[in-house]
N, C-alpha and C positions, 0 to 999 in steps of 0.2 A: 504494500500500500504506500502510495506516495503522499508525503505530508508537506504542507506549505508552512513557511515561517515568516513572521514579521520581524524586521530588523528594528530593534529599539535603540541601539547605540552601536557606533563603529569607532574603534580606537586604533588608527593606523600606526601609532607609535608603539603600542604594546601588542599590536596585531591580534586583537580579539574583537568579537562581535557579541552583543547581547541580543538574544533571539527569544521569541515566544512562538509557540505553535499558533497558527492563525485560527484554527478551529477551537482553541481554548481561550482566545481573546474575548473578553466580556462574557464568557460562559464556561462553567466547569463541566457541562454536559456536552458530549460530542458523539457523533455517530462514527467517528474515525477511531476505533478502538485499537490503537497500535502503540507500541513502545517507541520512545525517542531513542534512536541509536545514532550517534554522530561519530562515524568512523570512516575516514576517507583519506586520500593522499594529501588533501589540502586542509582538512578540518579535524580538530581533536577536542574532546571534552575537556573542560577546565576543572579538574578535580579539586584544586585549591579553593575555588569560589563556589562550586556547586555541590549539591547533595540531591538525593532522589526523593520523590514523593510517589507512593504507590496509590493509584486510584482504583477502587473496586466498584464496579457497576453491576446492577441486576441482583442485588442482595436480598435474601429472604428474611429480613428482620422486621417485618411490619408489625409483629406482635411485641417487639422489644420496647419497653417503656421504663424510664424515660430514654429518649434517644441520646447516644453519646455525643459529645461536642464535635466530633469529626464526621458526623452524619450530614448528608444533604440529599434532597430529593432530586431524582433525575430520570426522565422518561426517555430511554434510548431504544425503545422497541424490544425490551427484554421482559421476561415474565414478571420481574419485580422492579419497583422504582426506587428502592433504597440504595444509596451509594455512600461510600466512606473513603477517607484518605488516611494514609499513614506516612509520617515523615521518616526518612531513612530506610535502611534495609533491615527487615525483620524476617526470620524464618517463619514464625507464627506469632502474631500479636495477641495478647489475652483478650482484647476487645473483640477480635474477630473469631474467637474460639467457637462460639455457637452460631456463627453466621456463615452461610454458604453464598458465594457470589459467582455469577456467570463469567465475568470478565475482570481481569486485573491488567492495568496498564501502568507503565512507569514513565514519569516525566521528570527531567531535572529542574530544580529551582535553585536560586541563590541561597547560600548558607545563611546570609543575613536575613532573607525573607523567611527561611525556615525557623530561625530564632524568634522572629516576631510572631510567626504562626504558632509556635509552641507556647508563647505567652498569651496569645489571643486566638483561639481556634476559629473565630468568625472571620478571620482575614484570609481564608483559603483562596478565594478568587483573586484577591489583591496579590497574594504571594505568587500565584501562577502568572499573573500579568506582569510581574517584575522581570520575568524571563529567566534566562540562564546564560552563562558565558561560554563561548566557544573560541578556542584559539585557531588562528589560520596561518597558512604560509602562502606566500606569493611565489609561484613558480618562475616568475620573471624578475625577481629581485636582482640577480646578478647583471642581467642585461640593462635594467633600468639604472643600476648604480653606475655602470660604465657610461651611459648616456648623461647622467647627472654630473659625473666627474668631467665629462667633455663639455660642460656648460649647456647641455641640452635639457629639454623637458620631456619626460617620459609619458607616453600615452598608449592607447591600445587601439588596434585596427580590428574591428569586429568582423570584417570581411575575411581577413586572413587568420584571425584568432591569434595574433602575435602582437608583441609590444612594438611601438614605433617611437622613434626619437625625433623631436622637433627642435630645430635651431632657428629662433626667430619665427619667421612665417614659412619656413621650408622644412621638408623632411630631410633628416641627415642620418648617416649610419650610426650605429650604437656608440661609436667612439666620439661622435660629435662633429664629424666632417660633413660639411654641407654638400648636398647633391645640387647639381645645376638645375634639375627639374624634379618635380614631385613625381614619385613612382606611383603607379596605380596597380 
């Protein structure tokens, strides 16, 4: 399942992004019941800043009273509408001992948001909307550095999917040598 993300913040100096799942923006109920896994050649989870929250949907706890503070109602076309969240990774949490749930999904959140959520369980949606940090690498860093060292400006040509170096109003090679005409 393909998930979409909203970029909340971009920090090019530290090379990280703050992201939030688009389907969880303004709602903790989603029909995209998938775990967030950020593993690629260019992106990596930021374990220093992030922790996980497990979200349980379709739980059979309608007779449980009073509802625990981590309960929220959610109709995602499952047999039951009770949902819960747990901060961090737990093999089995005591609150969930007598509850069976159809779906469990894992979403990263900021550790700072998790701390606020631990102190005030009503802040679940706000904690999700604060997003999570992802580190990234730029595969063209070396080429852009050469361009910048040659007093050029680094850009990107979406047609060729390659970086391009600009010197004034002209395209130049990566070392900063100006071409007589713009290449197409």
